[in-house]
N, C-alpha and C positions, 0 to 999 in steps of 0.2 A: 463700281462703288469703291473697290480697293484693289491694290496690287496683289498679285499672286504670292504665295509663300516663297517661291524660288526667287522672285524679285526682292522680297524682304531680306533674304539671306545675302543676296548679292549686294544689296544696299549696305547692310551691316559691314560686310567685308570691305566695301568701298570706303566707309567711314574710317575703318581701322587703317587702311592703306594710306589714307589722306591725313592721318592723325598729326603729322608734323609739317603740313603745308603752311607756308607763310601767310600771315593775315593781311588783307588789304586795310584800307582806312577804317577806323572805328565808326565814322559817321555813316558810311555805306553799309556797314554791318548792321548798325542799329536800324536803318531804314528797311533793310531786307527782313530783319526779324519782325519789326513792327507791322509790316505788311501781312505776314502770316498771322500774327497775334490778333490784328484787327479783324481779319476774316474769321478767325476762330471764335472771337467774342460775338460776332454777328451770327454765328451758327452756320456759316458757309464752310462746312467741314471739308468738302472735296477740294475747293479752291485753297483752303488753309493747308491741307495736306500737301498739295503741290508746292505752295509757297514755302513751307517749312523744309520740304525736301530740297528745293533750290538753295535755301539758306545753308543747310548742312553740306550741300555739295560745294558751296563756295567757302564756307567757314566751318570745317569739321571740328575744329577745336576752339571755336569762337566763344566769347563770354556768355552768349545766349544758347550755346549748344545743349546744355543740360535741359533747359526748359523746352527747347525745340524737340528733343528726343521724347520728352514726356508728353508733349502735345500730340505728337504723331501716335504714340502709344494710346493716348486717350481717344484719339479719333478712331483708330482701329477698334478699340473696345466698344465705342458707341455704335460702330457699324457691325458688331458681332464677330469681328475677326480676332478672337481672343488669342489665337496662336501668334499672329503677327504682333498684336499688342504686347504680349509677354516678351517677344524677341526684342522689341525696342526698350522695354523696361529693364530687361537684363543687361542690354548694351549700356544703358545709362548708368546702371549700378556698377558695372564692371569698369567703365571709364572714369566715373566720378563717385567713388564709394563714400567719400566724406561730405559730399555736397548735400545740403538740406533737401534739394529737389529729389535726390535719390531716396531719401526717407519717404517722400510722398509716393514714389514709384513702388517702394516696398509695401507700403500700406495698400496701394491699389492691387499689387500682386496677391496680397493676403485676401482681399475681397474676391479676386478672380478665382483663387483656389477654393475659397469657401463656396462660391457659386458652382464650381465644378465638382464639389464633393471631395476635394483633396485636403481635408482638414489637417492631417499630420504635417504636410508641407507648409500649410499656413501657420501652424503652431511653431514649426522650426524657425521660420523667418521672424516671427514676432518675438520669440524668446531670444534669438540672436540679436535682434535690434535693441532689446532692453539692456544688453550688456554694453552698449555704446553710450555716447554723450548725446542725449536727445533734448529737444525742446519740451516744455511742459505739455504743450498741446499734443505733440506726437506721442509722448509717453502715455497720456490719458487715453488717447485713441487706441493704443496697443492694449491697455488694460481692459478697455471695453471689448475689443475683439477677442482677447483671450478668455475673458469671462464668458462670452457668448460661445466660443469654440468648445470650451470645456463643458459648458452646460449641455450643448447639443450632443457631445460625446459621452454624456452621463458621468463625467468625472467631477462629481460635486465638490470635493475638497479644493481642487485647483480653481474651479469656477468661483468659489467663495473667496479664495485668497486674492485673486485678481480683482474681483468686485470690491473687496475690502481696500486694496491698494488704491483703486480709483476713488472710493469713498473718502479716504483720508486726504486726497488732494483737491477734492471739489470745494468750491466756495460754499458758504453757509446756505446761500439761496438755492443751490442745487442738491445739497446733501439729503434733504428730506425725501425727495423723489427717488434718489438712488438707494437710500436706506431701505425703502420698501422693497426694492428688487433684491437687495442684499438679504433681507429677512426671509424672502421667499426662497433664496438659494440656501440659506442656513436650514430652512425647513426640510430640505431634501437630504441633509447629511445623516449618515448613520453614526453609531458609536465610534468605530475606529477612525472615521473621517474627522469627527470632532476632536479626537485625541491628536490627530495629525496636524490640524491647523491651530490648535489651542495656543501653543507657544509663539506662534507668528502673528498673533493678533493681540494688540495691547490696548485697544480702545475699550474703556470700561463698559460702555453701553453694548457694544457688539459682543464682548465677552459674556455679558449678562444674557444675551440672546442665545449664545452657544450653550451656556449652562442650563438655561430653561429647556432648550431642545434636547439636551442630553438627559435631563430629568424626565421628559416626556417619553423618551425611548425606554427608560427604565420602567416607567409605568406600563407601557405597552407589553413589556416582557414580564410583568408582575413582580419585578424586583422593587417592591414598595419601600423597603428600608433604605436602599440606595437612592431612590427617588426622593424620599423624605429628606435625607441629608443634603442632596443637591438643591432642592427647593428652599430649604432653610438657609443654606449658604447664599442662594440667589436673593432671597429676601433681604439679607443683611448687606450684600454687596451692591445691590441695584434697587434701592428704595424708590427711585423715580422712574423705573422702567415701565413702559406701557403694559407689559405682561404681568405686572405685580398682582393685580386683582385676580387673574386666573391662577397665579401661583398660590395665593392665599387660599383660594377655594380648593385647589388640589391638595394642599397640605392638610386641610381639615378632613378631606375625604380619605386620605391615606391614613391619618391618625385613627379614623373610624375603623379602617380595615385592620390595622396592626394592633390596636389596643384590645384588651380582653377584660373580662370581669375579674377584678382583683381577687387573688387567693383562690382561684378555681383551677382544678386539675382534672384532665380527662383520662379515662382508662378505657382502652380498646382491646378486648380479649375474646377468644373463642369460648363463649359460655354455653354454646350448643354446637351440635355437629360433631365431626370426627375427632376434633382435638379439644373437646370440652374439658376433659380431665386436666389437661395442662393449663387451660385458661382459668379454671377454678382455683388451682393451686396458686397461680400468680395473683389472682384477685384476693385470695386469702391473705397473702403476704402484703399486698398494697394496703388493704384495709387495716391490717395489724400495724403497719408503719404509721398510718394516719392516726390511729388510736394512741400510739406510743409517743407521737411527736409532741415536743414541748415548744410550741411556737407562740409568739405574742398574739397572733390572730388565728382563728380556726381556718383550716383549708377545706374547701368544699370539693367533694369528689363526684364527678359525673361519669357514669359507667355505660358503655355501649357494647353490644354483642356483635361480633363479626360473623357468627354462625359458621365459622371455618370456610367462609365463601368470599371471594374477591369483590363481587358486586355489592354484597351486603357490607363489606368493610369500607368501601368508598362512601356508601350512603351514611354509614355510622360516623365517618370523619366529618361529613357535612353537618350532621346533627351536633357533634361536639363543637364545631365552629359556631353554629347558631347559639349554642349554650354559653359561648364566650370563654371557653377554656384557654388557659395560657400555654399549656403543653399537653402532649398525649403520651401516656405510657402504653407500650405495645405497638402493634399486635405481634403474633407469632408466625403462623404459616401464611397469612395474607399480607405480610409486611410490605412487599413491593407495591402492591396496588394501593394500600393505605398510605404508604410513604409518598407516592406520586401525588395523591390528592392533598395530603398535608402540605407538601411543598408548594403546590399550586395556591393553597390558601394561606401560606406563610405561617404555619403552625409548627413549632418544634415538636418532633416526634422521636421518641427513643424506643427503638425496636429490639425484639428478642429473636434474632434470626441468624442463621449461618449463610443465608443466600449471598452469593458473591456480589460485590460491588453495590451493595444496598445504599451506601452513603454517597455514591456518585450521582444519585437521583437529584440531589440538591443540597444547599447549605443549611436547610432546616431539618435534615434527616441525620439521625444518630443511631449508633448500634452499641448496645451494652450486653454482650453475651460472649460465651466461649466460641472461638472459631478455630479452624485449622491453622490459620496464621499465628494467632497468639499461643496456640499449643506448642508449635514447633519453636517459636521464638523463646518461650519459657524453658523448654527442654534444652535447647542448644546453649542458651546463656548459662544454665546451671552447670553443665559439664565444662564449658570453656572458661567462664568467668569464675565460678566457685571452686571447681575441682582441678582446673588447669589441664583438662584432657581435650585433645584436638583431633584425634583420629576416629572417624565414624564409618560405619557400614550400615547397610539396610537390606532387609528382605521384605518384599511387599507383594500383595496380591495384584494380579493384572486386572483390576476393575477400577471403576471411577474413584472409589474411596482410596484405594491404594495408590493409584497414580497421582491423585491430587496431593496427598500428603507427601509422596516421594518428591514431587517437583518443589513443593514448599520447603521440605527438609533440605534438599540439595542447595537451594538458593540461600537459605538461612545459614547453613554451615559455612558456605563461601563468604557470606556477608560478615559473619562474626570471626573470620580468620581461621576456620577449621579446614580439615581436609576430608573429603568423602573418599575413602580408600576403595570401597567396592559396594556394589548393589546388585541384587539378584531378584528377579520376579518369579512368581509361581502362579499356577492356575487357581482361581477361586474354587473352594470346595475340596482341595487336595488334602490327603491325610498322610502321605509319605513325602517328606520334604528333603530326602537324602540328596537328590540331585542338586537342588538349590543350595543346600548347605555345603556340599563338596565344591561346587563352583565358587561359592563365596570365600571359603578358606584357602582354596587352591588358585585363586585368581591372580596370585603373585608368584606362582611357582616358576615362572620364567621372568627374566629381567625385562621389565617394560618401562617405558617412559611416556610422559605426556601429562595432560591435565584431565579434569573431569570432562567426559564426553557423553553425549546422549545418543543412543542408537534408536533405531526405528521402533523398538518395543519399550522405550522409556526406561531401559536399564542403563546403569552407569558404572564406570570403572575408572578409578583414579590410581596413578602410580607416582611414587616419589622414592627414588633409589636411596635417598638419604635417611629414610625412616628407619628407626630401630625395629626389630622383629622379635616376636615371641614364637619360638619353635616348639611344637608339641608332637608327640607320636600318637597316631590313631590307634584305637583299640577295636575289639570286636571282629567283625567279619572282614574288615579292611586289612590289607597286608601290613603286619606289625612293623615291618622295616621301613615303611614309607613315612617320610617327614613332611608335615604340613606346616603352613604358615598362618598364624592369626596375628595380623599386624594392625588391628584396630582395638580401640578401648570401649567403644559404645556400639551396640547393634540396635537399630531402630526397626520395629516391626509394627506397622500401622494396620492392624487387623483385629478381628473380633476376639473376645476372651476364649472362645472355643478353639479357634485356630491357633492362637498363641499358646493355649494349654497343650496343644499337640507339638508345637514347634520347640518349646523350651526343653522337654526331655530329649528330643532328637539332637539338639545342639550338644548336650552333654555326651550323648552316645558317640558323637563324632568328635569328641575332645575339644569342642569350642567352649572353653571355660576361661575363667579369669577376666571376664568382660562384664559390662553392664548391659542388661537387656532392658529395652525401653519401649513403652507403648503410649497410645493416645488415651483419652478419657474412657474409651471403651474397656480398657483393662481394669478400670475401677469397678470390678464386679466380683462377687463371691465365686462366680463360675470359674474364674481363672485359678483361684486357689484350689478349688475342688478338683479341677481337671489336671493341673500340673503338679499339685502337692508340693514336695520338697524342691522340685525344679523351678518353682516360681519364687523361691526365696531371693530377696534383695532386688527383685524386679522393680523398676521405677516407672511410674506413669504420671500424667498431668491431669488435673481436673479443675473445674471452676469453683467447686464448693466441696467441703468436707465436714460432715456433721459432727465429727469428733475433733474439730479444729482446736488449736491451742489457745486462741484468743478469747477473752471474756465476752467480746461482742458475739462471737459464734455460739458460745455456750448459752448466753442469754437468749439469743434468737431461737436456737433449737428448743430450749426448755419452754419458752413462751409459746412457740408455735405448736409444740406437742401438747401443751396444756390446753390451748384454746381449741385446736382442731383434732386432737386425739390421733395424730399421725406424725411421721417424721417429715420434716421439710426436705424437698429435693432441689435439684439445680435450678429449675425455673422459679421456684418460690424465692430462693436466695437472691437471684438477680433482680426479680421484681421488687423485693424488699429494699435492696440497696438503691435501685433506680428511683423508687418512690421517695426515699429519704433525701436523695440529692435534689429532686424537683420540689419537694415540700420546703426545704431550706431556702431555695431560691424564690419560690412564690411567696414566702413569708416576709421577704424584704419589702419595706413600705414603698420604695421607689420603683418596684417592679410592676410596670403597667403596660409595657409594650412587648410584643412577642419577639421582635428582633433584638431587643435588649436581653431578653431571657436566653435567646439563642447565643448571643455573644458571651453572656456570662457562663453558659455551659462550656464553651470552648476555651474560656480563660480561667476557669476556676482551678484552685490548687487541688492536689489529690485529696479525695474524700475517703476516709477509712470506712470499711464496711465488712460484711460477713463474707463477701467474695474477694476480699483484698482491697487495697487502695485503688481508687479509680479517678482518672481524669479523662478529658476528651481532647483528641488531636484536632487541628484545624479542619481536617476532612470529615470530622464527626465520628471517627472510630475511637473506641475506648482504649485508653492506655492503662494497662494493668498487668501485673505479674500474677499468673495463675498459681494454684496450689500444686505442690509436688508431693506425691505419696510413694511409699516404699512398702513392699510386703515383708513383714517380719512375723514368722510363725504363721498363725492363721488370721492375722489382722493386717489392716492397712494403717501405716503410721505416717503422720505428716513430717516431712523433712524440714528441719529448721534451717533458715537461710539468713545471711547477714542483712 
């Protein structure tokens, strides 16, 4: 049926060797070629193969040589001798790269490679061909092949791009059929793929299809606010698109999901279970805010109990959604479970929790509460920005609380341009802190260089030979002739008031004086004053709320709360009160009818003054606020005035 592969290679070499043979008369050449062509058209492929071979033997560079080479390749392909066929196609392309017949050979090679599962090689040929000057027919064929190749390889964006290039060139009579295939290809695109092809497609109708597909992806992800924006834009940009009726139906269904009963606020708190006391205090404050609010329309409050249980919290969120609330205040300990459900239902939820990364659950989740992060941020900013002090040290317990605050403190000092001079850890429950204190103040007794480094125990040591030093002589049982160094201005001790109450006197005993001692909100406790007595004087701590605050708002809140509930308001009540006032003000706006609009307003609102200080929300849902700083004076805590 066909010559062996060795013969094929020999024949190719023969053609090359005869490339410059003189040509006999053109009439004889035409007759020789037409003999083979006539046999080929009649389907006598064996005789045609022999005739074309004789022609090429006599006229290796004849004017019909490109077609003869292609015909031989086509015959071998029809006989299943793909390797031989490819050899002749490659020979043709090598000898006549610019000849239109070579383009046909390249197209056939692409088909052969597709049949053999060699798609990458087929793509390479097609893409390379598109860089040349092609006829419209060949270019459209390439677009078809590439659209098919990329579809098979599940490269949806490239499949759509080549299908679109073909669509643009087709006559009107063929566009409709190909548009259907193009729409099917667009239906396989994901979000990133749509973003990839968007700028390369300029046809309004096809762009409308892309926009509709992107909107449907957002619907599938429950990103209803984004989907609504896209479908609304689609409606305006493509009023004649065949998908418009579906888009209008989707718009209405999304509006039903995102809209809420006007002026309705949800409250989700532990009103039973292990954290009932905290929940009741927060509810007291929310109801008080509602009663004191001066809004043009009354705000309806819907309350649900989490029972301090995650499962119950999720069910309660669903009940609040059914009640049509615009936003949810709370919860406390069940915040992660409730926040995930609120995010799924596209309901803004403002939580009272210190749980890490709560706002990363989604863009409907907010946090308004005191956290380790905003505590260290407030403390470091006070000393660096207000007092101009930049040298810090730390003593911290080797437990989760201590390590957490130490890591945050170290990062915040560096971020704000300070220097962490030294840090020492100690075992939780320790009562004698002599070793830690000695290491802390003697950590620079030798000349050291470097930056802040972390060792395996999360202890830190910083050295700066250019720093000034305060030299003190130790007293007591320590050798009186020994000189120690205290080269920091601020000592941070993130521990309980009981532990701090033991550490502060021992610092003085070891001559660590003339510095600020600083703690977390745990230090805002009478226990610290009672334990450390005079050694606690001038100690500074941070807290989220101070009942004896300087502002009229705080005094009015405390007096009213005390009068109504016959008890002092605490931290949870203060944050609940401020949160309720923020949401009440937003819900009272007449145009506030969609939950995603309420979410956006929360993230864009200016700072709102409250009893816990001014509050705004960052784009990630975290509260932006400066906490209260307190200092011990005598037997009282005094609020530090700040600019």
